[in-house]
MOPAC internal coordinates of N, CA, C and O (Angstrom, degrees):
PM7 1SCF
backbone

  N    0.0000 0     0.00 0     0.00 0    0    0    0
  C    1.4471 1     0.00 0     0.00 0    1    0    0
  C    1.5301 1   110.92 1     0.00 0    2    1    0
  O    1.2310 1   120.60 1   149.02 1    3    2    1
  N    1.3326 1   116.47 1   -30.98 1    3    2    1
  C    1.4672 1   119.05 1   178.78 1    5    3    2
  C    1.5209 1   111.07 1   -59.89 1    6    5    3
  O    1.2310 1   120.41 1   135.34 1    7    6    5
  N    1.3319 1   116.83 1   -44.66 1    7    6    5
  C    1.4601 1   120.32 1   179.37 1    9    7    6
  C    1.5242 1   111.09 1   -64.97 1   10    9    7
  O    1.2310 1   120.58 1   138.16 1   11   10    9
  N    1.3230 1   116.49 1   -41.84 1   11   10    9
  C    1.4624 1   120.17 1  -179.17 1   13   11   10
  C    1.5190 1   110.94 1   -63.15 1   14   13   11
  O    1.2310 1   120.35 1   135.81 1   15   14   13
  N    1.3174 1   116.93 1   -44.19 1   15   14   13
  C    1.4599 1   120.77 1  -177.09 1   17   15   14
  C    1.5298 1   112.46 1   -76.50 1   18   17   15
  O    1.2310 1   120.33 1   138.18 1   19   18   17
  N    1.3110 1   116.98 1   -41.82 1   19   18   17
  C    1.4610 1   120.78 1  -175.54 1   21   19   18
  C    1.5256 1   113.01 1   -77.74 1   22   21   19
  O    1.2310 1   120.68 1   133.70 1   23   22   21
  N    1.3293 1   116.30 1   -46.30 1   23   22   21
  C    1.4575 1   120.46 1  -172.52 1   25   23   22
  C    1.5255 1   114.10 1  -112.47 1   26   25   23
  O    1.2310 1   120.28 1  -177.24 1   27   26   25
  N    1.3368 1   117.07 1     2.76 1   27   26   25
  C    1.4617 1   121.78 1  -177.74 1   29   27   26
  C    1.5281 1   110.99 1    56.45 1   30   29   27
  O    1.2310 1   121.19 1  -139.87 1   31   30   29
  N    1.3420 1   115.32 1    40.13 1   31   30   29
  C    1.4612 1   122.14 1   179.80 1   33   31   30
  C    1.5267 1   108.53 1   -81.73 1   34   33   31
  O    1.2310 1   119.57 1   -50.80 1   35   34   33
  N    1.3232 1   118.42 1   129.20 1   35   34   33
  C    1.4678 1   119.95 1   178.40 1   37   35   34
  C    1.5278 1   110.13 1   -65.62 1   38   37   35
  O    1.2310 1   120.75 1   -45.07 1   39   38   37
  N    1.3088 1   116.16 1   134.93 1   39   38   37
  C    1.4610 1   120.85 1  -177.67 1   41   39   38
  C    1.5238 1   109.88 1  -109.53 1   42   41   39
  O    1.2310 1   121.04 1   -17.98 1   43   42   41
  N    1.3226 1   115.61 1   162.02 1   43   42   41
  C    1.4579 1   120.18 1   177.31 1   45   43   42
  C    1.5246 1   109.03 1   -69.33 1   46   45   43
  O    1.2310 1   120.76 1   -13.92 1   47   46   45
  N    1.3042 1   116.16 1   166.08 1   47   46   45
  C    1.4644 1   119.62 1  -179.30 1   49   47   46
  C    1.5234 1   112.35 1   -61.38 1   50   49   47
  O    1.2310 1   119.95 1   150.93 1   51   50   49
  N    1.3219 1   117.69 1   -29.07 1   51   50   49
  C    1.4658 1   119.04 1   178.69 1   53   51   50
  C    1.5186 1   111.77 1   -73.01 1   54   53   51
  O    1.2310 1   120.12 1   161.74 1   55   54   53
  N    1.3137 1   117.38 1   -18.26 1   55   54   53
  C    1.4686 1   121.21 1   179.10 1   57   55   54
  C    1.5184 1   112.30 1  -102.51 1   58   57   55
  O    1.2310 1   119.66 1  -175.08 1   59   58   57
  N    1.3048 1   118.25 1     4.92 1   59   58   57
  C    1.4533 1   122.22 1  -173.19 1   61   59   58
  C    1.5246 1   112.54 1   -62.58 1   62   61   59
  O    1.2310 1   120.55 1   142.19 1   63   62   61
  N    1.3215 1   116.55 1   -37.81 1   63   62   61
  C    1.4627 1   120.65 1  -178.37 1   65   63   62
  C    1.5206 1   109.27 1  -128.99 1   66   65   63
  O    1.2310 1   120.72 1   -50.86 1   67   66   65
  N    1.2790 1   116.23 1   129.14 1   67   66   65
  C    1.4561 1   121.16 1   175.82 1   69   67   66
  C    1.5211 1   106.27 1  -119.20 1   70   69   67
  O    1.2310 1   120.69 1   -67.28 1   71   70   69
  N    1.3103 1   116.29 1   112.72 1   71   70   69
  C    1.4627 1   120.50 1  -177.92 1   73   71   70
  C    1.5195 1   108.31 1   -99.02 1   74   73   71
  O    1.2310 1   121.29 1   -56.41 1   75   74   73
  N    1.3110 1   115.13 1   123.59 1   75   74   73
  C    1.4627 1   122.40 1  -179.26 1   77   75   74
  C    1.5302 1   109.39 1  -113.75 1   78   77   75
  O    1.2310 1   120.51 1   -17.78 1   79   78   77
  N    1.3287 1   116.64 1   162.22 1   79   78   77
  C    1.4658 1   118.87 1   179.31 1   81   79   78
  C    1.5307 1   113.04 1   -54.28 1   82   81   79
  O    1.2310 1   119.80 1   144.16 1   83   82   81
  N    1.3343 1   117.99 1   -35.84 1   83   82   81
  C    1.4667 1   118.92 1  -179.92 1   85   83   82
  C    1.5235 1   111.86 1   -67.94 1   86   85   83
  O    1.2310 1   119.93 1   152.46 1   87   86   85
  N    1.3592 1   117.75 1   -27.54 1   87   86   85
  C    1.4612 1   120.34 1   174.46 1   89   87   86
  C    1.5285 1   110.02 1   -65.80 1   90   89   87
  O    1.2310 1   121.05 1   132.67 1   91   90   89
  N    1.3213 1   115.59 1   -47.33 1   91   90   89
  C    1.4671 1   120.75 1  -179.72 1   93   91   90
  C    1.5328 1   109.79 1   -59.88 1   94   93   91
  O    1.2310 1   120.69 1   133.66 1   95   94   93
  N    1.3334 1   116.29 1   -46.34 1   95   94   93
  C    1.4670 1   119.91 1   179.37 1   97   95   94
  C    1.5306 1   110.92 1   -59.24 1   98   97   95
  O    1.2310 1   120.45 1   138.87 1   99   98   97
  N    1.3162 1   116.75 1   -41.13 1   99   98   97
  C    1.4674 1   120.36 1   178.53 1  101   99   98
  C    1.5143 1   111.97 1   -63.96 1  102  101   99
  O    1.2310 1   120.35 1   137.19 1  103  102  101
  N    1.3298 1   116.95 1   -42.81 1  103  102  101
  C    1.4638 1   120.68 1  -179.95 1  105  103  102
  C    1.5279 1   111.73 1   -65.69 1  106  105  103
  O    1.2310 1   120.98 1   149.65 1  107  106  105
  N    1.3261 1   115.73 1   -30.35 1  107  106  105
  C    1.4641 1   120.28 1  -177.83 1  109  107  106
  C    1.5317 1   113.65 1   -89.71 1  110  109  107
  O    1.2310 1   120.14 1   172.41 1  111  110  109
  N    1.3165 1   117.33 1    -7.59 1  111  110  109
  C    1.4739 1   121.94 1  -172.12 1  113  111  110
  C    1.5251 1   113.50 1   -51.67 1  114  113  111
  O    1.2310 1   119.68 1   136.89 1  115  114  113
  N    1.2998 1   118.21 1   -43.11 1  115  114  113
  C    1.4632 1   121.39 1  -177.06 1  117  115  114
  C    1.5228 1   112.79 1  -101.87 1  118  117  115
  O    1.2310 1   120.79 1  -151.99 1  119  118  117
  N    1.3162 1   116.09 1    28.01 1  119  118  117
  C    1.4668 1   121.07 1   178.64 1  121  119  118
  C    1.5264 1   108.59 1  -122.15 1  122  121  119
  O    1.2310 1   120.32 1   -10.44 1  123  122  121
  N    1.2969 1   116.99 1   169.56 1  123  122  121
  C    1.4703 1   119.56 1   176.74 1  125  123  122
  C    1.5334 1   112.69 1   -81.18 1  126  125  123
  O    1.2310 1   120.31 1  -167.34 1  127  126  125
  N    1.3179 1   117.02 1    12.66 1  127  126  125
  C    1.4640 1   121.47 1  -177.26 1  129  127  126
  C    1.5285 1   110.39 1  -109.14 1  130  129  127
  O    1.2310 1   121.42 1   -18.21 1  131  130  129
  N    1.3437 1   114.89 1   161.79 1  131  130  129
  C    1.4640 1   120.43 1   177.16 1  133  131  130
  C    1.5178 1   109.30 1  -142.59 1  134  133  131
  O    1.2310 1   120.88 1   -23.30 1  135  134  133
  N    1.3114 1   115.92 1   156.70 1  135  134  133
  C    1.4603 1   121.25 1   175.04 1  137  135  134
  C    1.5199 1   107.04 1   -83.02 1  138  137  135
  O    1.2310 1   120.97 1   -68.81 1  139  138  137
  N    1.3042 1   115.74 1   111.19 1  139  138  137
  C    1.4677 1   121.22 1  -176.34 1  141  139  138
  C    1.5196 1   112.46 1   -84.77 1  142  141  139
  O    1.2310 1   120.52 1   138.82 1  143  142  141
  N    1.3264 1   116.60 1   -41.18 1  143  142  141
  C    1.4643 1   119.57 1  -176.25 1  145  143  142
  C    1.5224 1   110.26 1  -159.02 1  146  145  143
  O    1.2310 1   121.37 1   -22.57 1  147  146  145
  N    1.3171 1   114.98 1   157.43 1  147  146  145
  C    1.4614 1   122.00 1   174.32 1  149  147  146
  C    1.5221 1   106.80 1  -128.69 1  150  149  147
  O    1.2310 1   120.68 1   -53.84 1  151  150  149
  N    1.3091 1   116.31 1   126.16 1  151  150  149
  C    1.4625 1   121.93 1   178.18 1  153  151  150
  C    1.5257 1   107.99 1  -119.77 1  154  153  151
  O    1.2310 1   120.79 1   -61.10 1  155  154  153
  N    1.3191 1   116.10 1   118.90 1  155  154  153
  C    1.4603 1   119.36 1   179.31 1  157  155  154
  C    1.5220 1   110.22 1   -97.48 1  158  157  155
  O    1.2310 1   121.15 1   -22.19 1  159  158  157
  N    1.3240 1   115.40 1   157.81 1  159  158  157
  C    1.4597 1   121.27 1   178.93 1  161  159  158
  C    1.5183 1   108.78 1  -155.04 1  162  161  159
  O    1.2310 1   120.61 1    -0.57 1  163  162  161
  N    1.3041 1   116.45 1   179.43 1  163  162  161
  C    1.4626 1   123.22 1  -176.13 1  165  163  162
  C    1.5302 1   109.46 1    63.39 1  166  165  163
  O    1.2310 1   121.51 1  -126.35 1  167  166  165
  N    1.3404 1   114.71 1    53.65 1  167  166  165
  C    1.4636 1   122.28 1  -174.00 1  169  167  166
  C    1.5269 1   113.38 1   -63.70 1  170  169  167
  O    1.2310 1   120.24 1   144.19 1  171  170  169
  N    1.3280 1   117.16 1   -35.81 1  171  170  169
  C    1.4617 1   119.34 1  -177.72 1  173  171  170
  C    1.5264 1   111.60 1   -63.32 1  174  173  171
  O    1.2310 1   120.53 1   145.74 1  175  174  173
  N    1.3237 1   116.60 1   -34.26 1  175  174  173
  C    1.4651 1   119.78 1   177.78 1  177  175  174
  C    1.5229 1   111.72 1   -73.73 1  178  177  175
  O    1.2310 1   120.53 1   153.80 1  179  178  177
  N    1.3303 1   116.59 1   -26.20 1  179  178  177
  C    1.4568 1   120.25 1  -176.90 1  181  179  178
  C    1.5213 1   112.17 1   -87.87 1  182  181  179
  O    1.2310 1   120.27 1   148.00 1  183  182  181
  N    1.3148 1   117.09 1   -32.00 1  183  182  181
  C    1.4577 1   119.40 1  -173.44 1  185  183  182
  C    1.5224 1   110.59 1  -152.42 1  186  185  183
  O    1.2310 1   120.68 1  -124.50 1  187  186  185
  N    1.3154 1   116.31 1    55.50 1  187  186  185
  C    1.4601 1   119.83 1  -178.90 1  189  187  186
  C    1.5193 1   110.97 1  -159.99 1  190  189  187
  O    1.2310 1   120.68 1    15.86 1  191  190  189
  N    1.3229 1   116.30 1  -164.14 1  191  190  189
  C    1.4666 1   121.20 1  -175.78 1  193  191  190
  C    1.5275 1   114.04 1   -57.54 1  194  193  191
  O    1.2310 1   120.37 1   139.59 1  195  194  193
  N    1.3351 1   116.91 1   -40.41 1  195  194  193
  C    1.4711 1   119.03 1   179.26 1  197  195  194
  C    1.5305 1   111.19 1   -62.94 1  198  197  195
  O    1.2310 1   120.74 1   141.94 1  199  198  197
  N    1.3287 1   116.19 1   -38.06 1  199  198  197
  C    1.4616 1   120.30 1   179.20 1  201  199  198
  C    1.5237 1   110.44 1   -63.26 1  202  201  199
  O    1.2310 1   120.16 1   138.70 1  203  202  201
  N    1.3211 1   117.30 1   -41.30 1  203  202  201
  C    1.4620 1   120.77 1  -178.62 1  205  203  202
  C    1.5264 1   111.56 1   -64.55 1  206  205  203
  O    1.2310 1   120.26 1   137.57 1  207  206  205
  N    1.3352 1   117.12 1   -42.43 1  207  206  205
  C    1.4667 1   121.20 1   177.72 1  209  207  206
  C    1.5297 1   109.74 1   -64.32 1  210  209  207
  O    1.2310 1   120.89 1   133.80 1  211  210  209
  N    1.3179 1   115.91 1   -46.20 1  211  210  209
  C    1.4566 1   121.32 1  -179.84 1  213  211  210
  C    1.5274 1   111.34 1   -63.78 1  214  213  211
  O    1.2310 1   120.23 1   138.98 1  215  214  213
  N    1.3219 1   117.17 1   -41.02 1  215  214  213
  C    1.4585 1   121.45 1  -178.88 1  217  215  214
  C    1.5209 1   111.16 1   -64.40 1  218  217  215
  O    1.2310 1   120.19 1   141.72 1  219  218  217
  N    1.3369 1   117.24 1   -38.28 1  219  218  217
  C    1.4708 1   119.87 1   178.45 1  221  219  218
  C    1.5277 1   109.79 1   -60.84 1  222  221  219
  O    1.2310 1   120.89 1   134.37 1  223  222  221
  N    1.3147 1   115.90 1   -45.63 1  223  222  221
  C    1.4668 1   120.15 1  -179.84 1  225  223  222
  C    1.5308 1   110.32 1   -63.75 1  226  225  223
  O    1.2310 1   120.42 1   132.84 1  227  226  225
  N    1.3216 1   116.81 1   -47.16 1  227  226  225
  C    1.4688 1   120.53 1  -177.33 1  229  227  226
  C    1.5263 1   111.63 1   -64.38 1  230  229  227
  O    1.2310 1   120.42 1   133.36 1  231  230  229
  N    1.3354 1   116.81 1   -46.64 1  231  230  229
  C    1.4646 1   119.95 1  -179.27 1  233  231  230
  C    1.5222 1   111.47 1   -62.53 1  234  233  231
  O    1.2310 1   120.66 1   132.21 1  235  234  233
  N    1.3262 1   116.34 1   -47.79 1  235  234  233
  C    1.4644 1   120.77 1  -178.99 1  237  235  234
  C    1.5244 1   110.96 1   -58.80 1  238  237  235
  O    1.2310 1   120.74 1   132.09 1  239  238  237
  N    1.3322 1   116.20 1   -47.91 1  239  238  237
  C    1.4658 1   120.08 1  -178.43 1  241  239  238
  C    1.5267 1   112.26 1   -67.66 1  242  241  239
  O    1.2310 1   120.35 1   136.04 1  243  242  241
  N    1.3262 1   116.93 1   -43.96 1  243  242  241
  C    1.4682 1   120.46 1  -177.71 1  245  243  242
  C    1.5298 1   111.03 1   -64.65 1  246  245  243
  O    1.2310 1   120.18 1   135.32 1  247  246  245
  N    1.3029 1   117.26 1   -44.68 1  247  246  245
  C    1.4658 1   120.17 1   179.39 1  249  247  246
  C    1.5229 1   111.04 1   -65.96 1  250  249  247
  O    1.2310 1   120.64 1   138.97 1  251  250  249
  N    1.3219 1   116.38 1   -41.03 1  251  250  249
  C    1.4755 1   120.56 1   177.12 1  253  251  250
  C    1.5306 1   110.23 1   -60.01 1  254  253  251
  O    1.2310 1   120.49 1   133.47 1  255  254  253
  N    1.3351 1   116.68 1   -46.53 1  255  254  253
  C    1.4649 1   120.68 1  -178.01 1  257  255  254
  C    1.5254 1   112.15 1   -65.05 1  258  257  255
  O    1.2310 1   120.19 1   154.65 1  259  258  257
  N    1.3272 1   117.24 1   -25.35 1  259  258  257
  C    1.4674 1   121.45 1   178.58 1  261  259  258
  C    1.5315 1   111.58 1   -93.06 1  262  261  259
  O    1.2310 1   120.84 1  -172.82 1  263  262  261
  N    1.3278 1   115.99 1     7.18 1  263  262  261
  C    1.4730 1   121.44 1  -177.32 1  265  263  262
  C    1.5210 1   111.98 1    56.48 1  266  265  263
  O    1.2310 1   121.14 1  -141.81 1  267  266  265
  N    1.3195 1   115.43 1    38.19 1  267  266  265
  C    1.4625 1   121.98 1   176.30 1  269  267  266
  C    1.5212 1   108.25 1  -109.43 1  270  269  267
  O    1.2310 1   120.05 1   -27.89 1  271  270  269
  N    1.3283 1   117.51 1   152.11 1  271  270  269
  C    1.4724 1   119.45 1  -178.93 1  273  271  270
  C    1.5243 1   112.24 1   -69.22 1  274  273  271
  O    1.2310 1   120.78 1   -37.00 1  275  274  273
  N    1.3120 1   116.11 1   143.00 1  275  274  273
  C    1.4508 1   120.26 1   174.29 1  277  275  274
  C    1.5264 1   112.41 1  -107.63 1  278  277  275
  O    1.2310 1   120.50 1  -159.39 1  279  278  277
  N    1.2873 1   116.64 1    20.61 1  279  278  277
  C    1.4634 1   121.65 1  -177.11 1  281  279  278
  C    1.5275 1   113.37 1   -56.52 1  282  281  279
  O    1.2310 1   119.87 1   149.87 1  283  282  281
  N    1.2884 1   117.85 1   -30.13 1  283  282  281
  C    1.4675 1   120.52 1  -174.92 1  285  283  282
  C    1.5235 1   114.57 1  -102.52 1  286  285  283
  O    1.2310 1   120.06 1  -169.39 1  287  286  285
  N    1.3283 1   117.49 1    10.61 1  287  286  285
  C    1.4684 1   119.72 1   179.90 1  289  287  286
  C    1.5229 1   110.70 1   -61.61 1  290  289  287
  O    1.2310 1   120.10 1   132.10 1  291  290  289
  N    1.3298 1   117.41 1   -47.90 1  291  290  289
  C    1.4737 1   119.80 1  -179.01 1  293  291  290
  C    1.5297 1   111.38 1   -62.78 1  294  293  291
  O    1.2310 1   120.61 1   138.64 1  295  294  293
  N    1.3175 1   116.43 1   -41.36 1  295  294  293
  C    1.4638 1   120.02 1   178.44 1  297  295  294
  C    1.5328 1   110.92 1   -63.94 1  298  297  295
  O    1.2310 1   120.59 1   139.27 1  299  298  297
  N    1.3156 1   116.48 1   -40.73 1  299  298  297
  C    1.4655 1   121.17 1   178.06 1  301  299  298
  C    1.5172 1   110.55 1   -63.99 1  302  301  299
  O    1.2310 1   120.23 1   137.12 1  303  302  301
  N    1.3218 1   117.16 1   -42.88 1  303  302  301
  C    1.4666 1   120.64 1  -179.85 1  305  303  302
  C    1.5256 1   111.96 1   -69.21 1  306  305  303
  O    1.2310 1   120.18 1   147.78 1  307  306  305
  N    1.3099 1   117.26 1   -32.22 1  307  306  305
  C    1.4615 1   120.33 1   175.51 1  309  307  306
  C    1.5326 1   109.50 1   -62.37 1  310  309  307
  O    1.2310 1   120.71 1   134.79 1  311  310  309
  N    1.3225 1   116.25 1   -45.21 1  311  310  309
  C    1.4649 1   120.66 1   177.56 1  313  311  310
  C    1.5302 1   110.38 1   -64.71 1  314  313  311
  O    1.2310 1   120.38 1   134.75 1  315  314  313
  N    1.3251 1   116.88 1   -45.25 1  315  314  313
  C    1.4585 1   120.86 1  -179.44 1  317  315  314
  C    1.5224 1   111.39 1   -62.38 1  318  317  315
  O    1.2310 1   120.22 1   144.18 1  319  318  317
  N    1.3171 1   117.18 1   -35.82 1  319  318  317
  C    1.4570 1   121.74 1   176.91 1  321  319  318
  C    1.5275 1   110.80 1   -61.32 1  322  321  319
  O    1.2310 1   120.48 1   139.44 1  323  322  321
  N    1.3177 1   116.69 1   -40.56 1  323  322  321
  C    1.4704 1   120.54 1   177.53 1  325  323  322
  C    1.5212 1   111.06 1   -66.67 1  326  325  323
  O    1.2310 1   120.41 1   140.63 1  327  326  325
  N    1.3266 1   116.83 1   -39.37 1  327  326  325
  C    1.4652 1   121.02 1   177.56 1  329  327  326
  C    1.5332 1   109.94 1   -61.96 1  330  329  327
  O    1.2310 1   120.92 1   131.78 1  331  330  329
  N    1.3302 1   115.84 1   -48.22 1  331  330  329
  C    1.4649 1   121.47 1  -179.93 1  333  331  330
  C    1.5289 1   110.31 1   -59.72 1  334  333  331
  O    1.2310 1   120.51 1   131.77 1  335  334  333
  N    1.3163 1   116.63 1   -48.23 1  335  334  333
  C    1.4645 1   120.89 1  -179.86 1  337  335  334
  C    1.5271 1   111.24 1   -59.40 1  338  337  335
  O    1.2310 1   120.63 1   132.33 1  339  338  337
  N    1.3126 1   116.39 1   -47.67 1  339  338  337
  C    1.4716 1   120.39 1  -178.93 1  341  339  338
  C    1.5255 1   111.32 1   -62.89 1  342  341  339
  O    1.2310 1   120.46 1   131.89 1  343  342  341
  N    1.3121 1   116.72 1   -48.11 1  343  342  341
  C    1.4583 1   119.98 1  -178.07 1  345  343  342
  C    1.5252 1   111.82 1   -64.47 1  346  345  343
  O    1.2310 1   120.05 1   141.06 1  347  346  345
  N    1.3135 1   117.52 1   -38.94 1  347  346  345
  C    1.4614 1   120.11 1   179.00 1  349  347  346
  C    1.5328 1   111.95 1   -69.09 1  350  349  347
  O    1.2310 1   120.45 1   148.31 1  351  350  349
  N    1.3339 1   116.75 1   -31.69 1  351  350  349
  C    1.4700 1   119.65 1   177.76 1  353  351  350
  C    1.5242 1   112.14 1   -75.97 1  354  353  351
  O    1.2310 1   120.17 1   142.59 1  355  354  353
  N    1.3239 1   117.28 1   -37.41 1  355  354  353
  C    1.4619 1   120.01 1  -172.50 1  357  355  354
  C    1.5200 1   114.19 1   -90.72 1  358  357  355
  O    1.2310 1   120.21 1   151.32 1  359  358  357
  N    1.3134 1   117.20 1   -28.68 1  359  358  357
  C    1.4691 1   119.85 1  -179.85 1  361  359  358
  C    1.5249 1   110.19 1  -141.57 1  362  361  359
  O    1.2310 1   120.20 1  -114.40 1  363  362  361
  N    1.3287 1   117.23 1    65.60 1  363  362  361
  C    1.4685 1   120.17 1  -176.32 1  365  363  362
  C    1.5259 1   111.75 1   -62.98 1  366  365  363
  O    1.2310 1   121.66 1   -38.88 1  367  366  365
  N    1.3258 1   114.43 1   141.12 1  367  366  365
  C    1.4544 1   120.30 1   174.73 1  369  367  366
  C    1.5161 1   115.61 1    79.18 1  370  369  367
  O    1.2310 1   119.67 1  -178.63 1  371  370  369
  N    1.3099 1   118.24 1     1.37 1  371  370  369
  C    1.4606 1   119.94 1  -177.14 1  373  371  370
  C    1.5171 1   113.31 1   -95.18 1  374  373  371
  O    1.2310 1   119.63 1   173.77 1  375  374  373
  N    1.3025 1   118.30 1    -6.23 1  375  374  373
  C    1.4504 1   120.12 1  -173.67 1  377  375  374
  C    1.5131 1   111.33 1   -97.55 1  378  377  375
  O    1.2310 1   121.05 1   -32.86 1  379  378  377
  N    1.3153 1   115.61 1   147.14 1  379  378  377
  C    1.4510 1   121.17 1  -178.52 1  381  379  378
  C    1.5044 1   112.88 1   -65.61 1  382  381  379
  O    1.2310 1   121.62 1   -27.07 1  383  382  381
  N    1.2971 1   114.51 1   152.93 1  383  382  381
  C    1.4439 1   120.37 1   177.28 1  385  383  382
  C    1.5158 1   111.10 1   -87.92 1  386  385  383
  O    1.2310 1   121.39 1    -5.45 1  387  386  385
  N    1.3285 1   114.94 1   174.55 1  387  386  385
  C    1.4610 1   119.43 1  -179.01 1  389  387  386
  C    1.5174 1   111.50 1   -78.33 1  390  389  387
  O    1.2310 1   120.37 1   166.74 1  391  390  389
  N    1.3041 1   116.90 1   -13.26 1  391  390  389
  C    1.4609 1   122.29 1   178.93 1  393  391  390
  C    1.5185 1   108.68 1  -127.21 1  394  393  391
  O    1.2310 1   121.23 1   -24.60 1  395  394  393
  N    1.3111 1   115.25 1   155.40 1  395  394  393
  C    1.4591 1   118.69 1  -178.88 1  397  395  394
  C    1.5174 1   110.81 1  -141.37 1  398  397  395
  O    1.2310 1   121.67 1   -30.24 1  399  398  397
  N    1.3033 1   114.41 1   149.76 1  399  398  397
  C    1.4584 1   123.04 1   172.46 1  401  399  398
  C    1.5196 1   105.94 1  -109.55 1  402  401  399
  O    1.2310 1   120.43 1   -59.26 1  403  402  401
  N    1.3203 1   116.77 1   120.74 1  403  402  401
  C    1.4543 1   121.59 1   179.02 1  405  403  402
  C    1.5265 1   107.93 1   -99.24 1  406  405  403
  O    1.2310 1   120.76 1   -58.31 1  407  406  405
  N    1.3208 1   116.16 1   121.69 1  407  406  405
  C    1.4649 1   121.37 1   179.52 1  409  407  406
  C    1.5209 1   107.18 1   -96.92 1  410  409  407
  O    1.2310 1   120.89 1   -63.98 1  411  410  409
  N    1.3277 1   115.91 1   116.02 1  411  410  409
  C    1.4659 1   122.39 1  -177.81 1  413  411  410
  C    1.5221 1   108.01 1  -113.85 1  414  413  411
  O    1.2310 1   120.90 1   -45.15 1  415  414  413
  N    1.3275 1   115.88 1   134.85 1  415  414  413
  C    1.4619 1   120.21 1  -178.70 1  417  415  414
  C    1.5277 1   109.96 1  -140.94 1  418  417  415
  O    1.2310 1   120.84 1   -13.83 1  419  418  417
  N    1.3309 1   115.99 1   166.17 1  419  418  417
  C    1.4754 1   118.80 1   176.16 1  421  419  418
  C    1.5254 1   110.13 1   -64.11 1  422  421  419
  O    1.2310 1   120.55 1   -28.63 1  423  422  421
  N    1.3278 1   116.56 1   151.37 1  423  422  421
  C    1.4756 1   121.11 1   177.97 1  425  423  422
  C    1.4975 1   110.38 1   -68.36 1  426  425  423
  O    1.2310 1   120.10 1   180.00 1  427  426  425

């Protein structure tokens, strides 16, 4: 979503919509419902080896489709790999997953 919003880079259909807890809260604001809890899962896809492989594909394709250079994709992923490794070693289990379950209940 950062690339789409910042650089107007076309994203794949799987990246077309990113729903965040603040979106849900906004949609529920004028209803008798509230966002009670958010439970994330599929952590490896969100912050692990699968995410890094997926990110390389997404970045390369998105930048190519926007006619932007992809020269720094590998360098960016090298840095991101270090971030992922460090965060997983220092605070395991604290990071959100790639999928979420939104628990909505009456106010």
